[in-house]
N, C-alpha and C positions, 0 to 999 in steps of 0.2 A: 146233339149229334147223333144221326141215326146210324145203326150199325147193319150194314147190307151184307148178304150172302149173295155172292155172284156165281150163279150156275150156268153151265154150258160145256160145250164139247172142248176137250183137252187136245184134240188132233193138232198137228202142227199149222193148218191153215185157220183153224178156228182159234188156236192159241193167240195169234196175232190180234184178231178181232177182241179176244177177252182181256188181252193185256192193254190194249187200247182203251177199253172201256172202264177198266179198273183204274187206270191213269185218270180217265176224265171223273170219275167218282172221287178220286182222291184229291184232285184240284179243286173239287166243290166243297172239300172239307169233310168227306163220308169216310167214316171207317170202314175198310172192305176186306172181307175174307173170301179169298179165291182158292178153291181146292187145289189147282194145277201149281199155287205157290207153296203148297204145305210142303216142309221139309221133316221127316221122320229121324232122329238123331239114329245113328248106327244101323239104318235100313239094310246096308248091305251085310250086315251080320245076322240077320233075321232071316227065317224061312218065310216063304210068299204068304201064307195063311197069318202068320203073326203080323206081319207087314200090312196086310190088307185089314185087320181087325183095328190097327192103331189109326190107319187112315180113316176107316169108317167111322170110329168113335169120335175122332176129332171134328169129322164133317157133320156128324149128327149133334154134337155139342154146339157147333158154330150155328148150325140151323135154329136149335132151340134158342140161341142166344141172340139171333138176328131180330131187328125191327122190321125189316123190309127183305124180302126174297126176291131177286131179279135174277130171270132164265131169260138168255140169249139161245135162239133156237132157230135151225133152218127149217122147221116145221115138223112133219112127222118124221123126217129122218133124225130126229134128235136121238141120243143117247139113252139106254135105259137107266143109267145112272142118274142123268138130269131129270128123267121122268120121276124116278123114286124120289128123288129130292124135292122135286115140286109138291108130289104127293104128300110126303111128309109134312111140309111146310104147310100145305093146306089143311092137314089133319091137325096141326097145332094152331090154327087159326091166324097165320101169320099174313101180312101184306104181299101180295105176290104180283108183280110186274112182269109180263111177259113181252120181249122184243122179239119179233119175227122177222128175219132179215132175207127170206126169199118169197117167191109168189107161189110156192109150193103147197101141197094141201096141209090143212092145220088139223090136228088131233082136237075133236071135240073137247076131249077131257082136258087137255091142255088149255082150251081156250075157256072153257067153263070153270076152270079151277083157278082161273087168274082175277085178281082185284082189278087189274088194268091189264089192256092187251094191245098192240100196235103191230102192224105189218110196216116195215121199213125196206126201201129199195137197198139190197146189198151193196151197191156202188156207192151210196150216199149213207150208208148207216152212220158212220161217225158224226156226219153233219146233224142228221135227226136225231140221234140217240139221245143228245142233250135237251132238246126241245121235248122229246117224248118222256124222257125222266123228270125234267122239271113239272110237266103237266101232271105224271103219274104221281109223283110225291106230293102235289096239291090236290090229288084226287079230281083233277080237272081233264084227264085223258079219256075221249070218248073211245070206248070199246067198239071198234070196227074190224071186223075181220075180213079181208079182201080176198080171201082164198077160199077153198072149198072145204068144209068142215067134214071130217069123216071118221 
């Protein structure tokens, strides 16, 4: 069974998308690590810097441990944290699947740093995600960027 690190924005709107994707992956029998699901014991008793270091260390360990890194992104508007995570996964030689759910501009770094890349329509994302994921896991997803690389 593959271990997947699921990266993406943890804002309230994106969190709904990310939860749906995590559930789909788990239904497929995939072990999923989602940073937004991480619970640090006694977090409220820690200073912000201590809490941040614990979160960072857990996320880094999970990226090191994953077989596949999946990044769900709106394009160039993705977060600094998500971009860092992709770069780290790339440096480790991980398989990187990027699913971009908007028709906005795409970072050339995000595109070129992906093993597999797909644009999907935001309204049909959950419908297309499963198909994209299955193809990407089988290395048969064609990397077509339908947006402008910048």
